[in-house]
C-alpha positions in Angstrom: -0.5 16.5 4.8 0.7 14.6 1.7 4.2 14.1 3.2 2.8 12.7 6.4 0.5 10.4 4.4 3.4 9.1 2.4 5.3 8.5 5.6 2.5 6.5 7.2 1.8 4.5 4.0 5.5 3.8 3.6 5.8 2.7 7.3 2.8 0.4 7.0 4.1 -1.0 3.7 7.6 -1.7 4.9 6.5 -3.1 8.2 3.9 -5.3 6.6 6.8 -6.8 4.6 8.9 -7.2 7.9 6.1 -9.1 9.6 5.4 -11.3 6.7 9.0 -12.3 6.1 9.7 -12.8 9.9 6.8 -15.3 10.0 7.8 -17.1 6.8 5.3 -15.3 4.6 5.6 -12.8 1.8 4.1 -9.5 1.1 4.0 -7.5 -2.2 2.1 -4.3 -2.1 -0.1 -3.1 -5.0 1.7 -1.3 -7.8 -0.2 1.9 -7.1 1.1 1.9 -3.5 4.7 1.6 -4.8 4.2 4.3 -7.3 3.1 6.6 -4.4 5.5 5.6 -1.7 8.8 4.8 -3.7 9.7 8.3 -4.8 8.7 9.7 -1.3 10.7 7.3 0.6 13.7 7.7 -1.7 13.5 11.5 -1.2 13.2 11.2 2.6 15.9 8.5 2.8 19.0 10.7 3.5 17.3 12.5 6.4 15.9 9.2 7.7 19.4 7.8 7.7 20.7 10.8 9.6 18.0 10.2 12.2 18.9 6.5 12.3 15.5 5.5 11.1 16.8 3.9 7.9 20.0 1.9 7.6 22.5 2.4 4.8 21.0 1.4 1.4 21.3 -2.3 0.6 22.7 -3.1 -2.8 20.3 -4.6 -5.2 20.9 -6.0 -8.7 20.0 -3.9 -11.7 16.9 -6.0 -12.4 15.5 -5.4 -8.9 11.7 -4.9 -8.7 10.3 -1.6 -7.5 9.5 -3.1 -4.1 13.0 -4.5 -3.8 14.4 -1.1 -4.5 12.1 0.5 -2.0 13.1 -2.0 0.7 16.8 -1.5 -0.1 16.5 2.3 0.3 15.4 1.7 3.8 18.4 -0.5 4.5 16.6 -3.8 4.2 17.8 -6.8 2.4 14.9 -7.8 0.1 16.2 -11.4 0.2 16.1 -11.6 4.0 14.7 -14.7 5.6 14.2 -15.7 9.2 16.8 -18.4 8.8 19.4 -15.8 7.8 20.2 -17.3 4.4 20.2 -14.0 2.5 23.2 -11.6 2.0 22.7 -9.6 5.2 20.7 -9.6 8.3 18.6 -6.6 7.3 17.2 -4.0 9.7 
């Protein structure tokens, strides 16, 4: 049950960022959410990539925030904007 809960919370967290960014906004989850979701998504990432659910990890700088690292593990560019001014198109 915990794994399914982490998958759902991770999905909601990442897609909330997707929607916020796509509409010109921003979204940063609570630290407690990141503490729960981050390690779980990182552990599931290899299998998610095999299933084509996640893209390849996006490179982030050493000083990246926990949320930037979480987005990157799913294949997203944390700097993505709708105008396409970041380093990659994201997923």
